[in-house]
C-alpha positions in Angstrom: -10.4 -1.9 -25.5 -12.8 -2.3 -22.6 -11.2 -3.1 -19.3 -13.0 -4.0 -16.1 -11.2 -3.4 -12.8 -12.6 -5.7 -10.1 -12.0 -3.9 -6.8 -12.3 -4.7 -3.1 -15.1 -2.9 -1.1 -14.1 0.8 -1.0 -12.6 1.6 2.4 -12.0 -2.1 3.4 -8.3 -2.0 2.6 -6.5 1.3 2.4 -3.5 0.1 0.4 -5.7 -1.6 -2.2 -7.8 1.6 -2.6 -4.5 3.4 -3.3 -3.5 0.8 -5.8 -6.8 0.7 -7.6 -7.3 4.5 -7.6 -3.9 5.3 -9.0 -3.8 2.4 -11.5 -7.1 3.4 -13.0 -6.2 7.1 -13.2 -2.8 6.3 -14.8 -4.4 3.8 -17.3 -6.7 6.5 -18.5 -3.6 8.6 -19.2 -1.4 6.0 -20.9 -4.4 4.5 -22.9 -6.9 7.4 -23.2 -9.0 5.6 -25.8 -9.7 2.6 -23.6 -12.9 2.3 -21.6 -12.1 1.6 -18.0 -15.0 0.4 -15.8 -14.9 -0.5 -12.1 -16.9 -2.9 -10.1 -16.9 -3.7 -6.4 -18.9 -6.0 -4.1 -21.3 -3.1 -3.3 -22.1 0.1 -5.2 -19.6 2.9 -4.6 -21.9 5.1 -2.6 -24.2 2.4 -1.1 -24.9 2.8 2.7 -25.4 -1.0 2.8 -22.1 -2.1 4.3 -23.7 -4.4 6.8 -21.7 -7.4 5.7 -18.4 -5.7 6.8 -19.4 -5.9 10.4 -22.7 -7.7 10.4 -23.7 -11.4 10.3 -21.1 -13.6 8.7 -23.6 -15.2 6.3 -24.2 -11.9 4.7 -20.4 -11.4 4.1 -20.0 -14.8 2.6 -23.1 -14.5 0.4 -21.8 -11.1 -1.0 -18.2 -12.3 -1.4 -18.6 -15.7 -2.9 -22.0 -15.7 -4.6 -23.6 -12.4 -5.6 -20.6 -10.4 -6.4 -18.8 -13.0 -8.6 -21.9 -13.5 -10.6 -22.4 -9.8 -11.0 -18.9 -9.6 -12.4 -19.5 -12.6 -14.8 -22.5 -10.9 -16.2 -20.4 -8.0 -17.5 -18.9 -8.0 -21.0 -15.3 -6.8 -21.3 -12.2 -7.4 -23.4 -10.3 -8.1 -20.2 -10.9 -8.3 -16.5 -8.3 -7.3 -13.9 -8.8 -8.6 -10.3 -6.6 -6.2 -8.4 -6.3 -8.3 -5.2 -5.3 -12.0 -4.8 -7.9 -12.3 -2.0 -10.6 -11.9 -4.6 -9.2 -14.5 -7.0 -12.2 -16.8 -6.6 -13.9 -14.5 -9.0 -11.8 -16.0 -11.7 -13.8 -19.2 -11.3 -17.0 -17.4 -12.2 -15.4 -15.9 -15.3 -14.2 -19.2 -16.7 -17.5 -20.1 -18.4 -17.6 -16.7 -20.2 -14.1 -17.4 -21.7 -13.2 -13.7 -21.1 -9.5 -13.1 -20.3 -8.6 -12.3 -16.7 -5.5 -10.9 -15.0 -4.9 -11.1 -11.2 -2.5 -8.9 -9.2 -0.9 -10.7 -6.3 0.4 -8.3 -3.7 1.5 -10.9 -1.2 0.7 -14.3 0.2 1.2 -13.4 3.8 -1.5 -15.7 5.2 0.5 -18.7 4.1 3.4 -17.4 6.2 1.5 -15.8 9.1 -1.9 -17.5 9.3 -2.4 -16.0 12.7 -2.9 -12.7 11.0 -6.7 -13.5 10.9 -6.9 -13.8 14.7 -8.7 -10.8 16.0 -9.9 -10.0 12.5 -12.4 -12.8 12.2 -14.8 -14.6 14.5 -13.9 -17.8 12.8 -10.2 -17.7 11.9 -10.0 -21.3 10.7 -13.0 -20.7 8.3 -11.5 -17.4 7.1 -8.1 -19.1 6.4 -9.9 -21.9 4.5 -11.9 -19.4 2.4 -8.8 -17.3 1.8 -6.9 -20.4 0.5 -9.9 -21.2 -1.8 -9.8 -17.6 -3.0 -6.1 -17.4 -3.8 -6.3 -20.7 -5.6 -8.2 -19.0 -8.3 -5.0 -17.3 -9.3 -4.0 -20.6 -11.0 -6.9 -20.2 -13.5 -6.0 -16.6 -14.5 -4.6 -15.9 -17.9 -1.8 -13.8 -16.4 -0.5 -13.0 -12.9 0.9 -9.6 -12.1 3.2 -9.6 -9.0 4.3 -6.4 -7.3 7.8 -7.7 -6.6 10.1 -10.5 -7.7 10.0 -11.9 -4.1 6.2 -12.1 -4.3 6.5 -13.8 -7.7 8.7 -16.4 -6.2 6.2 -16.9 -3.4 3.5 -17.4 -6.0 5.6 -20.0 -7.9 6.5 -21.8 -4.7 3.3 -21.7 -2.8 0.7 -22.0 -5.6 2.9 -24.0 -8.0 2.4 -21.5 -10.9 4.8 -21.4 -13.8 7.1 -18.4 -13.5 6.5 -17.7 -17.2 2.9 -16.9 -16.3 3.9 -14.1 -13.9 4.9 -10.6 -14.8 6.5 -8.4 -12.1 5.1 -4.9 -12.1 6.2 -2.8 -9.1 3.8 -0.3 -7.5 4.0 3.3 -8.2 4.2 6.4 -6.0 2.4 9.7 -6.3 4.1 13.0 -6.6 2.6 14.3 -3.3 5.4 12.3 -1.6 8.2 14.9 -1.9 10.6 17.0 0.1 8.9 19.9 1.8 10.3 23.2 3.0 11.7 22.9 6.5 9.3 25.6 7.9 6.3 23.5 6.8 7.3 20.6 9.0 9.0 22.4 11.9 5.7 22.6 13.9 5.4 18.8 13.9 8.8 18.4 15.5 8.0 21.1 18.0 4.8 19.3 18.9 6.1 15.7 19.1 9.6 16.0 20.6 10.8 16.9 24.0 13.8 19.0 22.7 15.2 20.2 19.4 18.0 17.6 19.4 15.6 14.6 19.8 16.1 12.0 17.1 12.8 10.9 15.7 12.3 7.3 14.6 9.2 6.8 12.5 7.2 3.6 11.9 4.2 3.5 9.6 1.5 0.9 9.2 0.0 -2.1 11.1 1.3 -3.6 14.3 0.9 -7.2 13.1 3.6 -9.7 14.0 5.3 -9.5 10.6 5.9 -5.7 11.1 8.3 -6.6 13.9 7.1 -3.9 16.3 8.7 -5.8 19.3 12.2 -5.2 17.8 11.5 -1.5 17.2 10.5 -1.2 20.9 13.6 -3.0 22.0 15.7 -0.6 19.8 14.0 2.4 21.4 14.8 1.0 24.9 18.5 0.4 24.1 18.9 3.8 22.6 17.2 5.4 25.7 19.4 3.4 28.0 22.5 4.7 26.2 21.4 8.3 26.9 20.6 8.9 23.3 17.9 11.6 22.9 15.3 9.6 20.9 11.6 9.2 20.4 9.3 6.9 18.4 6.6 8.2 16.1 3.8 5.7 15.2 1.1 6.1 12.6 -1.4 3.4 11.8 -2.8 0.7 14.0 -2.7 0.8 17.8 -0.3 -1.3 19.8 -1.5 -4.7 20.7 -1.8 -6.0 24.3 1.8 -7.5 24.4 3.3 -4.4 22.9 1.5 -2.1 25.4 2.7 -4.3 28.3 6.4 -4.0 27.1 6.0 -0.2 26.8 4.7 0.0 30.3 7.3 -2.4 31.8 10.2 -0.5 30.2 8.8 3.0 31.0 8.6 4.0 27.3 5.3 5.8 27.3 6.8 9.3 27.3 9.1 8.3 24.5 6.4 7.3 22.0 4.0 9.6 20.2 0.9 8.2 18.5 0.2 10.3 15.4 -2.9 8.3 14.6 -4.0 7.6 11.0 -3.2 10.8 9.2 -4.4 11.8 5.7 -1.9 11.7 2.9 -0.9 15.3 3.1 -0.3 15.0 6.8 1.6 11.8 6.3 4.0 13.5 3.9 4.7 16.1 6.5 5.4 13.4 9.1 7.8 11.6 6.8 9.6 14.9 6.2 9.8 15.7 9.9 11.2 12.3 11.0 14.9 11.6 11.2 14.6 8.1 9.9 12.0 5.5 8.9 12.5 2.3 10.9 10.8 -0.5 9.0 12.4 -3.9 10.0 9.5 -6.0 8.7 9.8 -9.7 8.6 7.8 -10.0 5.4 6.5 -7.5 2.8 5.0 -8.1 -0.6 6.4 -4.8 -1.7 6.9 -2.3 1.1 5.3 1.0 0.0 6.3 3.0 3.1 10.0 2.7 2.4 9.5 4.2 -1.0 7.3 7.0 0.3 9.9 7.8 3.0 12.8 7.9 0.4 10.7 10.2 -1.8 10.4 12.6 1.2 14.1 12.7 1.7 14.0 10.5 4.9 16.7 8.0 5.5 15.4 4.4 5.7 16.5 1.5 7.8 14.8 -1.7 6.7 15.1 -5.5 6.6 17.4 -7.6 4.4 14.6 -10.1 3.8 11.6 -10.6 1.5 10.9 -7.9 -1.1 12.6 -5.0 0.7 16.2 -5.4 -0.7 14.9 -5.3 -4.3 12.7 -2.3 -3.6 15.3 -0.1 -1.9 18.3 -1.4 -3.8 21.4 0.4 -2.3 19.4 3.4 -1.2 18.7 2.3 2.4 20.4 0.6 5.3 19.6 -3.1 5.2 19.7 -5.0 8.5 18.9 -8.3 10.1 15.4 -7.5 11.3 15.9 -9.4 14.6 19.3 -8.0 15.4 18.6 -5.2 17.8 22.3 -4.1 18.2 22.7 -3.9 14.4 19.7 -1.6 14.1 20.9 0.5 17.0 24.3 0.9 15.3 22.6 2.0 12.1 20.6 4.6 13.9 23.6 6.0 15.6 25.6 6.1 12.4 22.9 8.1 10.7 22.8 10.5 13.6 26.5 10.9 14.0 27.8 10.8 10.4 26.2 13.7 8.4 27.9 12.7 5.1 26.6 9.1 5.5 23.1 10.5 6.1 23.3 12.9 3.2 24.4 10.0 0.9 21.4 7.9 2.0 19.0 10.8 1.4 20.4 11.4 -2.1 20.3 7.7 -3.0 16.8 7.5 -1.6 15.5 10.4 -3.7 17.0 8.9 -6.8 15.6 5.4 -6.1 12.1 6.7 -5.4 12.0 8.3 -8.9 12.1 4.7 -10.3 8.6 4.1 -9.0 5.7 5.9 -10.7 2.1 5.1 -11.4 2.6 6.1 -15.0 5.3 3.5 -15.4 3.2 0.9 -13.6 0.1 1.6 -15.7 2.2 1.3 -18.9 3.5 -2.1 -17.9 0.0 -3.3 -16.9 -1.5 -2.0 -20.2 1.1 -4.1 -22.0 0.1 -7.1 -20.0 -3.5 -6.6 -21.0 -2.5 -6.3 -24.7 -0.3 -9.4 -24.5 -3.1 -11.5 -22.9 -5.7 -10.2 -25.4 -3.5 -11.0 -28.3 -2.8 -14.5 -27.1 -6.6 -15.1 -26.5 -7.2 -14.3 -30.2 -4.5 -16.6 -31.5 
């Protein structure tokens, strides 16, 4: 079988690079006789990335005209568009009658359309083109969803028959693991004021749905209680409103910006933290909670969207807007060693459920099912 993986621009979206890289590698393992080819809007090593930051007309030309036609000129047994934002490519494939699968990670722009503000010079136009793009999912032969919650969103928001959707959770690489204490001790020495400081970790963007404002309020309450605590942040910088709150509440010395570490460094950070605090308001999957559990880090996360199904009973589920409930969860993990140990053990066991080998096997079966149906 010849499979064409239709990717985003390399480097444009880190999480989708992770998805594509690991899926392709695992597919080659579970189906070694298949030919897997990859195509992106620009050649892999091309220096011409002007459209990422240059004139908008170049971006729209590449995205909606040249690239979809380049994909349609290929011959393949099946195409896999690995991001819902590229689903407009399905329209270009329809005349070729070649089967196509689309992975939907989330439909966050329907819920938080303001996510495009600051990311686009013309947010209204970007939202309109995004809606056009994701509507292409309706024409796919099969939809892969990374969680049941996202599958329900696809059914509700795009009016797609649930029978046309297959839930295939993301995987996790073996590099996320428990490290020897000595390997991570230096991180705690560098980013804490004293050995007994309790380190809260938050990983990812600072968009509204990540609920950073609640995390900062939790930090403030814990500090006011005299609890020795700090917040480690990796990923995006705080926005203007978040910085203002930090300054007003005198939290600067309690927050450590660990930047955007490479994966090896991120594994060390997970291991060094006392708890991952991830009270997101919406997640299509929630990879960080799985990564943390695989590193033996207790997780406090939200009881909404996909997070309960991802963590099962291996994390503390809280109302993401209830500051006192989150504070209580932090204190219990700190004060009850048996409770913490139980969370760690459950987290390690739950993380083993997610592997790219398993993901690739399920995706391969979707391909085979779609191809068989197309031949009937």
